[in-house]
All heavy atoms as TSV, in Angstrom:
chain	resi	resn	atom	element	x	y	z
A	1	GLY	N	N	79.054	138.971	65.876
A	1	GLY	CA	C	80.436	139.057	66.289
A	1	GLY	C	C	80.901	140.498	66.304
A	1	GLY	O	O	80.164	141.425	66.017
A	2	PHE	N	N	82.135	140.644	66.650
A	2	PHE	CA	C	82.750	141.958	66.715
A	2	PHE	C	C	83.715	142.087	65.546
A	2	PHE	O	O	84.700	141.361	65.466
A	2	PHE	CB	C	83.503	142.154	68.038
A	2	PHE	CG	C	82.592	142.105	69.234
A	2	PHE	CD1	C	82.444	140.938	69.965
A	2	PHE	CD2	C	81.877	143.222	69.619
A	2	PHE	CE1	C	81.605	140.893	71.059
A	2	PHE	CE2	C	81.035	143.186	70.716
A	2	PHE	CZ	C	80.891	142.019	71.435
A	3	ALA	N	N	83.424	143.019	64.663
A	3	ALA	CA	C	84.261	143.206	63.490
A	3	ALA	C	C	85.653	143.661	63.906
A	3	ALA	O	O	85.808	144.538	64.751
A	3	ALA	CB	C	83.630	144.235	62.560
A	4	GLY	N	N	86.656	143.027	63.339
A	4	GLY	CA	C	88.023	143.440	63.587
A	4	GLY	C	C	88.620	142.943	64.894
A	4	GLY	O	O	89.714	143.346	65.257
A	5	THR	N	N	87.916	142.098	65.622
A	5	THR	CA	C	88.473	141.561	66.865
A	5	THR	C	C	88.615	140.052	66.750
A	5	THR	O	O	87.820	139.384	66.107
A	5	THR	CB	C	87.596	141.893	68.085
A	5	THR	OG1	O	86.291	141.355	67.875
A	5	THR	CG2	C	87.506	143.384	68.321
A	6	ASP	N	N	89.642	139.542	67.383
A	6	ASP	CA	C	89.858	138.098	67.395
A	6	ASP	C	C	89.278	137.521	68.688
A	6	ASP	O	O	89.420	138.108	69.759
A	6	ASP	CB	C	91.362	137.784	67.353
A	6	ASP	CG	C	91.986	138.187	66.028
A	6	ASP	OD1	O	91.308	138.051	64.998
A	6	ASP	OD2	O	93.153	138.633	66.044
A	7	LEU	N	N	88.646	136.386	68.565
A	7	LEU	CA	C	88.147	135.697	69.741
A	7	LEU	C	C	89.306	135.013	70.453
A	7	LEU	O	O	90.303	134.653	69.823
A	7	LEU	CB	C	87.108	134.652	69.339
A	7	LEU	CG	C	85.796	135.192	68.783
A	7	LEU	CD1	C	84.914	134.049	68.320
A	7	LEU	CD2	C	85.071	136.026	69.818
A	8	PRO	N	N	89.183	134.800	71.773
A	8	PRO	CA	C	90.230	134.060	72.478
A	8	PRO	C	C	90.363	132.659	71.880
A	8	PRO	O	O	89.401	132.091	71.363
A	8	PRO	CB	C	89.716	133.998	73.908
A	8	PRO	CG	C	88.706	135.084	74.017
A	8	PRO	CD	C	88.125	135.242	72.646
A	9	SER	N	N	91.540	132.109	71.976
A	9	SER	CA	C	91.779	130.773	71.432
A	9	SER	C	C	90.895	129.750	72.128
A	9	SER	O	O	90.414	129.966	73.240
A	9	SER	CB	C	93.247	130.391	71.631
A	9	SER	OG	O	93.515	130.211	73.021
A	10	ASP	N	N	90.694	128.623	71.477
A	10	ASP	CA	C	89.922	127.531	72.078
A	10	ASP	C	C	90.561	127.103	73.396
A	10	ASP	O	O	89.862	126.806	74.361
A	10	ASP	CB	C	89.848	126.339	71.120
A	10	ASP	CG	C	88.950	126.609	69.916
A	10	ASP	OD1	O	88.168	127.597	69.964
A	10	ASP	OD2	O	89.024	125.841	68.939
A	11	GLU	N	N	91.887	127.082	73.431
A	11	GLU	CA	C	92.602	126.678	74.639
A	11	GLU	C	C	92.317	127.649	75.788
A	11	GLU	O	O	92.041	127.231	76.914
A	11	GLU	CB	C	94.105	126.611	74.362
A	11	GLU	CG	C	94.923	126.125	75.554
A	11	GLU	CD	C	96.404	126.048	75.227
A	11	GLU	OE1	O	96.764	125.735	74.069
A	11	GLU	OE2	O	97.195	126.297	76.148
A	12	LEU	N	N	92.356	128.933	75.485
A	12	LEU	CA	C	92.091	129.936	76.514
A	12	LEU	C	C	90.638	129.861	76.977
A	12	LEU	O	O	90.354	129.937	78.174
A	12	LEU	CB	C	92.413	131.336	75.994
A	12	LEU	CG	C	92.295	132.481	76.993
A	12	LEU	CD1	C	93.143	132.216	78.237
A	12	LEU	CD2	C	92.713	133.786	76.338
A	13	GLN	N	N	89.723	129.673	76.046
A	13	GLN	CA	C	88.309	129.525	76.409
A	13	GLN	C	C	88.116	128.307	77.311
A	13	GLN	O	O	87.395	128.371	78.307
A	13	GLN	CB	C	87.443	129.405	75.160
A	13	GLN	CG	C	87.330	130.697	74.376
A	13	GLN	CD	C	86.443	130.551	73.177
A	13	GLN	OE1	O	85.336	130.028	73.272
A	13	GLN	NE2	N	86.915	131.007	72.017
A	14	ALA	N	N	88.771	127.202	76.980
A	14	ALA	CA	C	88.667	125.987	77.786
A	14	ALA	C	C	89.215	126.224	79.194
A	14	ALA	O	O	88.648	125.748	80.182
A	14	ALA	CB	C	89.406	124.831	77.111
A	15	THR	N	N	90.311	126.972	79.297
A	15	THR	CA	C	90.879	127.304	80.605
A	15	THR	C	C	89.900	128.130	81.415
A	15	THR	O	O	89.687	127.871	82.605
A	15	THR	CB	C	92.213	128.058	80.438
A	15	THR	OG1	O	93.139	127.213	79.745
A	15	THR	CG2	C	92.785	128.473	81.773
A	16	TRP	N	N	89.293	129.116	80.798
A	16	TRP	CA	C	88.311	129.955	81.498
A	16	TRP	C	C	87.123	129.129	81.981
A	16	TRP	O	O	86.640	129.320	83.091
A	16	TRP	CB	C	87.831	131.080	80.593
A	16	TRP	CG	C	88.860	132.139	80.315
A	16	TRP	CD1	C	90.024	132.364	80.995
A	16	TRP	CD2	C	88.818	133.114	79.286
A	16	TRP	NE1	N	90.704	133.419	80.446
A	16	TRP	CE2	C	89.982	133.909	79.390
A	16	TRP	CE3	C	87.913	133.404	78.279
A	16	TRP	CZ2	C	90.259	134.966	78.544
A	16	TRP	CZ3	C	88.179	134.465	77.424
A	16	TRP	CH2	C	89.346	135.232	77.562
A	17	ILE	N	N	86.657	128.217	81.140
A	17	ILE	CA	C	85.524	127.367	81.505
A	17	ILE	C	C	85.892	126.499	82.709
A	17	ILE	O	O	85.123	126.382	83.663
A	17	ILE	CB	C	85.060	126.518	80.314
A	17	ILE	CG1	C	84.401	127.429	79.264
A	17	ILE	CG2	C	84.108	125.411	80.758
A	17	ILE	CD1	C	84.136	126.769	77.930
A	18	LYS	N	N	87.087	125.908	82.690
A	18	LYS	CA	C	87.522	125.077	83.823
A	18	LYS	C	C	87.617	125.907	85.094
A	18	LYS	O	O	87.200	125.468	86.172
A	18	LYS	CB	C	88.871	124.419	83.529
A	18	LYS	CG	C	88.800	123.277	82.548
A	18	LYS	CD	C	90.177	122.695	82.295
A	18	LYS	CE	C	90.135	121.692	81.157
A	18	LYS	NZ	N	91.457	121.224	80.781
A	19	GLU	N	N	88.156	127.111	85.006
A	19	GLU	CA	C	88.270	127.982	86.179
A	19	GLU	C	C	86.887	128.374	86.709
A	19	GLU	O	O	86.660	128.390	87.914
A	19	GLU	CB	C	89.081	129.231	85.836
A	19	GLU	CG	C	90.553	128.958	85.623
A	19	GLU	CD	C	91.325	130.180	85.140
A	19	GLU	OE1	O	90.712	131.247	84.908
A	19	GLU	OE2	O	92.552	130.054	84.982
A	20	TYR	N	N	85.988	128.661	85.797
A	20	TYR	CA	C	84.627	129.034	86.197
A	20	TYR	C	C	83.922	127.861	86.866
A	20	TYR	O	O	83.282	128.022	87.913
A	20	TYR	CB	C	83.837	129.521	84.977
A	20	TYR	CG	C	82.411	129.895	85.286
A	20	TYR	CD1	C	82.122	130.983	86.103
A	20	TYR	CD2	C	81.353	129.163	84.766
A	20	TYR	CE1	C	80.807	131.328	86.394
A	20	TYR	CE2	C	80.038	129.504	85.051
A	20	TYR	CZ	C	79.773	130.578	85.859
A	20	TYR	OH	O	78.479	130.916	86.141
A	21	GLU	N	N	84.046	126.672	86.303
A	21	GLU	CA	C	83.417	125.492	86.892
A	21	GLU	C	C	84.008	125.187	88.267
A	21	GLU	O	O	83.288	124.784	89.189
A	21	GLU	CB	C	83.549	124.289	85.953
A	21	GLU	CG	C	82.653	124.423	84.727
A	21	GLU	CD	C	82.878	123.351	83.676
A	21	GLU	OE1	O	83.905	122.636	83.735
A	21	GLU	OE2	O	82.028	123.234	82.780
A	22	ALA	N	N	85.319	125.381	88.427
A	22	ALA	CA	C	85.960	125.183	89.728
A	22	ALA	C	C	85.419	126.190	90.739
A	22	ALA	O	O	85.164	125.849	91.898
A	22	ALA	CB	C	87.474	125.298	89.600
A	23	HIS	N	N	85.237	127.428	90.293
A	23	HIS	CA	C	84.674	128.454	91.167
A	23	HIS	C	C	83.255	128.073	91.595
A	23	HIS	O	O	82.904	128.191	92.775
A	23	HIS	CB	C	84.671	129.805	90.454
A	23	HIS	CG	C	83.903	130.855	91.174
A	23	HIS	ND1	N	84.375	131.481	92.304
A	23	HIS	CD2	C	82.671	131.375	90.940
A	23	HIS	CE1	C	83.471	132.344	92.734
A	23	HIS	NE2	N	82.439	132.304	91.924
A	24	LEU	N	N	82.447	127.611	90.661
A	24	LEU	CA	C	81.076	127.204	90.995
A	24	LEU	C	C	81.075	126.066	92.009
A	24	LEU	O	O	80.299	126.082	92.968
A	24	LEU	CB	C	80.313	126.780	89.736
A	24	LEU	CG	C	79.943	127.873	88.751
A	24	LEU	CD1	C	79.214	127.272	87.552
A	24	LEU	CD2	C	79.095	128.946	89.409
A	25	ALA	N	N	81.940	125.087	91.819
A	25	ALA	CA	C	82.016	123.954	92.738
A	25	ALA	C	C	82.462	124.412	94.126
A	25	ALA	O	O	81.946	123.943	95.148
A	25	ALA	CB	C	82.961	122.890	92.197
A	26	ALA	N	N	83.414	125.335	94.167
A	26	ALA	CA	C	83.963	125.802	95.442
A	26	ALA	C	C	82.979	126.684	96.206
A	26	ALA	O	O	83.100	126.811	97.426
A	26	ALA	CB	C	85.269	126.548	95.208
A	27	THR	N	N	82.024	127.278	95.520
A	27	THR	CA	C	81.103	128.197	96.178
A	27	THR	C	C	79.664	127.674	96.217
A	27	THR	O	O	78.760	128.395	96.649
A	27	THR	CB	C	81.132	129.574	95.503
A	27	THR	OG1	O	80.775	129.431	94.128
A	27	THR	CG2	C	82.502	130.232	95.613
A	28	ALA	N	N	79.443	126.442	95.823
A	28	ALA	CA	C	78.090	125.874	95.801
A	28	ALA	C	C	77.454	125.868	97.187
A	28	ALA	O	O	76.241	126.018	97.324
A	28	ALA	CB	C	78.117	124.466	95.223
A	29	TYR	N	N	78.277	125.718	98.224
A	29	TYR	CA	C	77.745	125.688	99.588
A	29	TYR	C	C	77.030	126.996	99.947
A	29	TYR	O	O	76.092	126.996	100.751
A	29	TYR	CB	C	78.855	125.399	100.595
A	29	TYR	CG	C	79.765	126.585	100.857
A	29	TYR	CD1	C	79.523	127.441	101.916
A	29	TYR	CD2	C	80.844	126.869	100.021
A	29	TYR	CE1	C	80.341	128.546	102.138
A	29	TYR	CE2	C	81.660	127.952	100.240
A	29	TYR	CZ	C	81.404	128.784	101.298
A	29	TYR	OH	O	82.201	129.876	101.529
A	30	VAL	N	N	77.457	128.098	99.361
A	30	VAL	CA	C	76.885	129.407	99.706
A	30	VAL	C	C	75.391	129.428	99.389
A	30	VAL	O	O	74.567	129.800	100.238
A	30	VAL	CB	C	77.618	130.551	98.970
A	30	VAL	CG1	C	76.924	131.886	99.218
A	30	VAL	CG2	C	79.069	130.610	99.382
A	31	GLU	N	N	75.031	129.027	98.189
A	31	GLU	CA	C	73.627	129.041	97.789
A	31	GLU	C	C	72.802	128.107	98.667
A	31	GLU	O	O	71.692	128.441	99.081
A	31	GLU	CB	C	73.498	128.640	96.315
A	31	GLU	CG	C	72.102	128.787	95.770
A	31	GLU	CD	C	72.019	128.552	94.284
A	31	GLU	OE1	O	72.989	128.848	93.573
A	31	GLU	OE2	O	70.964	128.065	93.847
A	32	LYS	N	N	73.361	126.941	98.987
A	32	LYS	CA	C	72.636	125.988	99.835
A	32	LYS	C	C	72.429	126.553	101.231
A	32	LYS	O	O	71.372	126.379	101.824
A	32	LYS	CB	C	73.398	124.663	99.892
A	32	LYS	CG	C	73.383	123.934	98.561
A	32	LYS	CD	C	74.229	122.692	98.614
A	32	LYS	CE	C	74.263	122.009	97.252
A	32	LYS	NZ	N	75.170	120.882	97.229
A	33	ARG	N	N	73.451	127.235	101.762
A	33	ARG	CA	C	73.311	127.840	103.084
A	33	ARG	C	C	72.258	128.939	103.068
A	33	ARG	O	O	71.433	129.027	103.981
A	33	ARG	CB	C	74.646	128.434	103.557
A	33	ARG	CG	C	75.616	127.414	104.065
A	33	ARG	CD	C	76.831	128.119	104.630
A	33	ARG	NE	N	77.812	127.176	105.145
A	33	ARG	CZ	C	78.917	127.542	105.793
A	33	ARG	NH1	N	79.184	128.821	105.985
A	33	ARG	NH2	N	79.748	126.641	106.245
A	34	VAL	N	N	72.284	129.778	102.048
A	34	VAL	CA	C	71.322	130.886	101.966
A	34	VAL	C	C	69.892	130.344	102.007
A	34	VAL	O	O	69.030	130.889	102.701
A	34	VAL	CB	C	71.558	131.727	100.695
A	34	VAL	CG1	C	70.402	132.678	100.437
A	34	VAL	CG2	C	72.868	132.489	100.814
A	35	GLU	N	N	69.647	129.255	101.300
A	35	GLU	CA	C	68.309	128.662	101.263
A	35	GLU	C	C	67.932	128.046	102.606
A	35	GLU	O	O	66.757	128.025	102.974
A	35	GLU	CB	C	68.233	127.601	100.169
A	35	GLU	CG	C	68.330	128.170	98.771
A	35	GLU	CD	C	68.450	127.100	97.690
A	35	GLU	OE1	O	68.355	125.892	98.017
A	35	GLU	OE2	O	68.642	127.468	96.527
A	36	ALA	N	N	68.913	127.527	103.359
A	36	ALA	CA	C	68.634	126.805	104.597
A	36	ALA	C	C	68.597	127.694	105.841
A	36	ALA	O	O	67.964	127.336	106.832
A	36	ALA	CB	C	69.680	125.700	104.782
A	37	TYR	N	N	69.275	128.830	105.807
A	37	TYR	CA	C	69.292	129.714	106.975
A	37	TYR	C	C	67.891	130.242	107.272
A	37	TYR	O	O	67.120	130.517	106.358
A	37	TYR	CB	C	70.202	130.923	106.746
A	37	TYR	CG	C	71.671	130.680	106.954
A	37	TYR	CD1	C	72.594	131.162	106.047
A	37	TYR	CD2	C	72.152	130.009	108.065
A	37	TYR	CE1	C	73.964	130.969	106.224
A	37	TYR	CE2	C	73.514	129.802	108.266
A	37	TYR	CZ	C	74.405	130.290	107.343
A	37	TYR	OH	O	75.747	130.098	107.525
A	38	PRO	N	N	67.589	130.450	108.546
A	38	PRO	CA	C	66.324	131.116	108.884
A	38	PRO	C	C	66.331	132.541	108.336
A	38	PRO	O	O	67.395	133.125	108.109
A	38	PRO	CB	C	66.334	131.144	110.417
A	38	PRO	CG	C	67.287	130.059	110.828
A	38	PRO	CD	C	68.315	129.996	109.734
A	39	ASN	N	N	65.150	133.100	108.173
A	39	ASN	CA	C	64.971	134.467	107.709
A	39	ASN	C	C	65.840	135.403	108.545
A	39	ASN	O	O	65.916	135.260	109.766
A	39	ASN	CB	C	63.486	134.803	107.860
A	39	ASN	CG	C	63.168	136.232	107.569
A	39	ASN	OD1	O	63.510	137.123	108.348
A	39	ASN	ND2	N	62.492	136.451	106.465
A	40	ILE	N	N	66.482	136.375	107.903
A	40	ILE	CA	C	67.391	137.279	108.613
A	40	ILE	C	C	66.663	138.051	109.715
A	40	ILE	O	O	67.227	138.309	110.785
A	40	ILE	CB	C	68.121	138.242	107.633
A	40	ILE	CG1	C	69.250	138.990	108.362
A	40	ILE	CG2	C	67.161	139.210	106.989
A	40	ILE	CD1	C	70.383	138.145	108.832
A	41	GLY	N	N	65.407	138.382	109.491
A	41	GLY	CA	C	64.632	139.058	110.530
A	41	GLY	C	C	64.489	138.194	111.770
A	41	GLY	O	O	64.596	138.681	112.903
A	42	ASP	N	N	64.241	136.900	111.564
A	42	ASP	CA	C	64.138	135.972	112.694
A	42	ASP	C	C	65.475	135.837	113.413
A	42	ASP	O	O	65.520	135.748	114.643
A	42	ASP	CB	C	63.663	134.601	112.219
A	42	ASP	CG	C	62.233	134.623	111.692
A	42	ASP	OD1	O	61.484	135.575	112.020
A	42	ASP	OD2	O	61.868	133.693	110.940
A	43	GLN	N	N	66.566	135.831	112.646
A	43	GLN	CA	C	67.891	135.746	113.263
A	43	GLN	C	C	68.158	136.984	114.122
A	43	GLN	O	O	68.627	136.867	115.265
A	43	GLN	CB	C	68.979	135.610	112.200
A	43	GLN	CG	C	68.964	134.280	111.462
A	43	GLN	CD	C	70.114	134.171	110.488
A	43	GLN	OE1	O	71.251	134.426	110.844
A	43	GLN	NE2	N	69.822	133.789	109.262
A	44	LEU	N	N	67.867	138.159	113.587
A	44	LEU	CA	C	68.092	139.391	114.340
A	44	LEU	C	C	67.198	139.455	115.576
A	44	LEU	O	O	67.646	139.877	116.651
A	44	LEU	CB	C	67.855	140.611	113.452
A	44	LEU	CG	C	68.893	140.825	112.358
A	44	LEU	CD1	C	68.442	141.933	111.416
A	44	LEU	CD2	C	70.256	141.144	112.953
A	45	ASP	N	N	65.963	139.028	115.440
A	45	ASP	CA	C	65.043	139.013	116.568
A	45	ASP	C	C	65.602	138.141	117.696
A	45	ASP	O	O	65.571	138.527	118.868
A	45	ASP	CB	C	63.677	138.496	116.109
A	45	ASP	CG	C	62.620	138.593	117.182
A	45	ASP	OD1	O	62.424	139.707	117.720
A	45	ASP	OD2	O	61.980	137.567	117.495
A	46	ALA	N	N	66.137	136.974	117.338
A	46	ALA	CA	C	66.708	136.068	118.337
A	46	ALA	C	C	67.922	136.703	119.021
A	46	ALA	O	O	68.110	136.552	120.232
A	46	ALA	CB	C	67.092	134.743	117.692
A	47	LEU	N	N	68.732	137.425	118.247
A	47	LEU	CA	C	69.896	138.095	118.841
A	47	LEU	C	C	69.462	139.169	119.829
A	47	LEU	O	O	70.035	139.309	120.913
A	47	LEU	CB	C	70.772	138.716	117.756
A	47	LEU	CG	C	71.600	137.738	116.922
A	47	LEU	CD1	C	72.281	138.485	115.781
A	47	LEU	CD2	C	72.629	137.038	117.787
A	48	TRP	N	N	68.448	139.952	119.458
A	48	TRP	CA	C	67.976	141.024	120.344
A	48	TRP	C	C	67.343	140.454	121.604
A	48	TRP	O	O	67.527	141.004	122.691
A	48	TRP	CB	C	66.980	141.927	119.613
A	48	TRP	CG	C	67.660	142.913	118.730
A	48	TRP	CD1	C	67.701	142.896	117.361
A	48	TRP	CD2	C	68.432	144.055	119.120
A	48	TRP	NE1	N	68.442	143.942	116.889
A	48	TRP	CE2	C	68.906	144.680	117.944
A	48	TRP	CE3	C	68.766	144.604	120.352
A	48	TRP	CZ2	C	69.685	145.820	117.963
A	48	TRP	CZ3	C	69.547	145.750	120.371
A	48	TRP	CH2	C	69.995	146.344	119.192
A	49	LYS	N	N	66.598	139.358	121.463
A	49	LYS	CA	C	65.971	138.753	122.637
A	49	LYS	C	C	67.027	138.133	123.547
A	49	LYS	O	O	66.889	138.158	124.760
A	49	LYS	CB	C	64.960	137.691	122.216
A	49	LYS	CG	C	63.702	138.262	121.608
A	49	LYS	CD	C	62.753	137.158	121.184
A	49	LYS	CE	C	61.489	137.719	120.563
A	49	LYS	NZ	N	60.621	136.658	120.060
A	50	GLY	N	N	68.063	137.542	122.919
A	50	GLY	CA	C	69.127	136.914	123.698
A	50	GLY	C	C	68.646	135.660	124.400
A	50	GLY	O	O	67.610	135.084	124.063
A	51	GLY	N	N	69.411	135.236	125.377
A	51	GLY	CA	C	69.027	134.083	126.190
A	51	GLY	C	C	68.750	132.834	125.381
A	51	GLY	O	O	69.496	132.476	124.466
A	52	ASP	N	N	67.641	132.167	125.727
A	52	ASP	CA	C	67.278	130.898	125.085
A	52	ASP	C	C	67.008	131.069	123.593
A	52	ASP	O	O	67.312	130.180	122.796
A	52	ASP	CB	C	66.051	130.281	125.763
A	52	ASP	CG	C	66.341	129.782	127.182
A	52	ASP	OD1	O	67.534	129.568	127.506
A	52	ASP	OD2	O	65.380	129.613	127.950
A	53	ASP	N	N	66.410	132.209	123.214
A	53	ASP	CA	C	66.128	132.442	121.794
A	53	ASP	C	C	67.422	132.518	120.988
A	53	ASP	O	O	67.530	131.939	119.910
A	53	ASP	CB	C	65.334	133.743	121.594
A	53	ASP	CG	C	63.907	133.627	122.105
A	53	ASP	OD1	O	63.310	132.542	121.957
A	53	ASP	OD2	O	63.399	134.621	122.647
A	54	GLU	N	N	68.393	133.236	121.524
A	54	GLU	CA	C	69.687	133.357	120.833
A	54	GLU	C	C	70.395	132.014	120.773
A	54	GLU	O	O	70.945	131.640	119.733
A	54	GLU	CB	C	70.561	134.388	121.542
A	54	GLU	CG	C	71.887	134.621	120.837
A	54	GLU	CD	C	72.727	135.691	121.518
A	54	GLU	OE1	O	72.253	136.352	122.452
A	54	GLU	OE2	O	73.873	135.869	121.083
A	55	THR	N	N	70.348	131.264	121.861
A	55	THR	CA	C	70.990	129.946	121.899
A	55	THR	C	C	70.361	129.001	120.882
A	55	THR	O	O	71.066	128.292	120.156
A	55	THR	CB	C	70.890	129.351	123.323
A	55	THR	OG1	O	71.527	130.246	124.236
A	55	THR	CG2	C	71.547	127.987	123.398
A	56	ALA	N	N	69.033	129.009	120.815
A	56	ALA	CA	C	68.330	128.142	119.863
A	56	ALA	C	C	68.679	128.516	118.427
A	56	ALA	O	O	68.873	127.637	117.573
A	56	ALA	CB	C	66.825	128.218	120.094
A	57	MET	N	N	68.762	129.820	118.138
A	57	MET	CA	C	69.099	130.255	116.783
A	57	MET	C	C	70.519	129.842	116.441
A	57	MET	O	O	70.793	129.426	115.315
A	57	MET	CB	C	68.923	131.768	116.644
A	57	MET	CG	C	69.150	132.277	115.231
A	57	MET	SD	S	68.057	131.562	113.963
A	57	MET	CE	C	66.490	132.314	114.401
A	58	LYS	N	N	71.431	129.937	117.393
A	58	LYS	CA	C	72.809	129.536	117.140
A	58	LYS	C	C	72.877	128.054	116.780
A	58	LYS	O	O	73.625	127.668	115.884
A	58	LYS	CB	C	73.701	129.826	118.344
A	58	LYS	CG	C	75.156	129.446	118.108
A	58	LYS	CD	C	76.074	130.025	119.134
A	58	LYS	CE	C	77.509	129.599	119.018
A	58	LYS	NZ	N	78.006	129.073	117.772
A	59	VAL	N	N	72.091	127.235	117.423
A	59	VAL	CA	C	72.045	125.801	117.114
A	59	VAL	C	C	71.593	125.596	115.662
A	59	VAL	O	O	72.182	124.811	114.919
A	59	VAL	CB	C	71.117	125.048	118.101
A	59	VAL	CG1	C	70.854	123.626	117.627
A	59	VAL	CG2	C	71.724	125.047	119.496
A	60	ILE	N	N	70.558	126.326	115.258
A	60	ILE	CA	C	70.041	126.200	113.887
A	60	ILE	C	C	71.101	126.638	112.872
A	60	ILE	O	O	71.361	125.939	111.889
A	60	ILE	CB	C	68.758	127.040	113.720
A	60	ILE	CG1	C	67.633	126.457	114.574
A	60	ILE	CG2	C	68.347	127.125	112.252
A	60	ILE	CD1	C	66.425	127.372	114.708
A	61	VAL	N	N	71.708	127.794	113.107
A	61	VAL	CA	C	72.710	128.336	112.179
A	61	VAL	C	C	73.928	127.415	112.113
A	61	VAL	O	O	74.453	127.132	111.032
A	61	VAL	CB	C	73.096	129.775	112.576
A	61	VAL	CG1	C	74.306	130.253	111.798
A	61	VAL	CG2	C	71.915	130.714	112.346
A	62	ASP	N	N	74.369	126.912	113.261
A	62	ASP	CA	C	75.521	126.007	113.280
A	62	ASP	C	C	75.222	124.720	112.512
A	62	ASP	O	O	76.094	124.176	111.834
A	62	ASP	CB	C	75.941	125.682	114.714
A	62	ASP	CG	C	76.656	126.840	115.393
A	62	ASP	OD1	O	77.045	127.803	114.692
A	62	ASP	OD2	O	76.825	126.790	116.627
A	63	LYS	N	N	73.969	124.216	112.611
A	63	LYS	CA	C	73.604	123.005	111.873
A	63	LYS	C	C	73.668	123.251	110.361
A	63	LYS	O	O	74.135	122.400	109.606
A	63	LYS	CB	C	72.219	122.531	112.259
A	63	LYS	CG	C	71.836	121.228	111.564
A	63	LYS	CD	C	70.498	120.707	112.018
A	63	LYS	CE	C	70.122	119.381	111.417
A	63	LYS	NZ	N	70.513	119.094	110.067
A	64	VAL	N	N	73.215	124.415	109.913
A	64	VAL	CA	C	73.284	124.745	108.486
A	64	VAL	C	C	74.740	124.732	108.039
A	64	VAL	O	O	75.088	124.176	106.984
A	64	VAL	CB	C	72.625	126.111	108.193
A	64	VAL	CG1	C	72.903	126.547	106.760
A	64	VAL	CG2	C	71.133	126.055	108.452
A	65	LYS	N	N	75.625	125.325	108.848
A	65	LYS	CA	C	77.043	125.356	108.495
A	65	LYS	C	C	77.644	123.956	108.451
A	65	LYS	O	O	78.483	123.662	107.605
A	65	LYS	CB	C	77.809	126.238	109.486
A	65	LYS	CG	C	77.485	127.701	109.335
A	65	LYS	CD	C	78.260	128.541	110.318
A	65	LYS	CE	C	77.957	130.019	110.144
A	65	LYS	NZ	N	78.772	130.858	111.017
A	66	THR	N	N	77.189	123.088	109.352
A	66	THR	CA	C	77.674	121.704	109.367
A	66	THR	C	C	77.123	120.922	108.173
A	66	THR	O	O	77.843	120.148	107.539
A	66	THR	CB	C	77.247	121.010	110.673
A	66	THR	OG1	O	77.830	121.724	111.770
A	66	THR	CG2	C	77.714	119.561	110.706
A	67	ASP	N	N	75.843	121.134	107.876
A	67	ASP	CA	C	75.203	120.426	106.758
A	67	ASP	C	C	75.784	120.836	105.401
A	67	ASP	O	O	75.810	120.022	104.480
A	67	ASP	CB	C	73.693	120.688	106.756
A	67	ASP	CG	C	72.966	119.997	107.895
A	67	ASP	OD1	O	73.568	119.148	108.581
A	67	ASP	OD2	O	71.769	120.325	108.112
A	68	PHE	N	N	76.210	122.092	105.301
A	68	PHE	CA	C	76.744	122.608	104.040
A	68	PHE	C	C	78.106	123.264	104.298
A	68	PHE	O	O	78.240	124.492	104.259
A	68	PHE	CB	C	75.781	123.611	103.400
A	68	PHE	CG	C	74.397	123.049	103.212
A	68	PHE	CD1	C	73.340	123.454	104.018
A	68	PHE	CD2	C	74.163	122.082	102.249
A	68	PHE	CE1	C	72.071	122.925	103.854
A	68	PHE	CE2	C	72.883	121.534	102.087
A	68	PHE	CZ	C	71.837	121.957	102.891
A	69	PRO	N	N	79.137	122.431	104.569
A	69	PRO	CA	C	80.453	122.979	104.926
A	69	PRO	C	C	81.159	123.631	103.741
A	69	PRO	O	O	80.871	123.324	102.589
A	69	PRO	CB	C	81.221	121.753	105.396
A	69	PRO	CG	C	80.592	120.602	104.661
A	69	PRO	CD	C	79.132	120.977	104.523
A	70	LYS	N	N	82.076	124.530	104.096
A	70	LYS	CA	C	82.942	125.099	103.067
A	70	LYS	C	C	83.876	123.995	102.602
A	70	LYS	O	O	84.279	123.149	103.389
A	70	LYS	CB	C	83.778	126.250	103.649
A	70	LYS	CG	C	82.955	127.457	104.011
A	70	LYS	CD	C	83.850	128.550	104.580
A	70	LYS	CE	C	83.038	129.763	104.964
A	70	LYS	NZ	N	83.877	130.841	105.519
A	71	PRO	N	N	84.212	123.986	101.309
A	71	PRO	CA	C	85.114	122.932	100.803
A	71	PRO	C	C	86.517	123.055	101.392
A	71	PRO	O	O	86.934	124.050	101.859
A	71	PRO	CB	C	85.150	123.156	99.305
A	71	PRO	CG	C	84.296	124.318	98.993
A	71	PRO	CD	C	83.767	124.875	100.267
């Protein structure tokens, strides 16, 4: 512990825990999207190629966003 310092009250700690858990729930989609998105190099390659490659990549990226929507 820290000598001479008071710990936050149990009530304040409980509030922080609830806020943190709410934050985790609200941002859980981010981690799922990161895992599902194609490699960033592949995404950039599709953008540079354009045309059908870019269109196909947009379909993939849009599906990830639909599968893991923001709350």
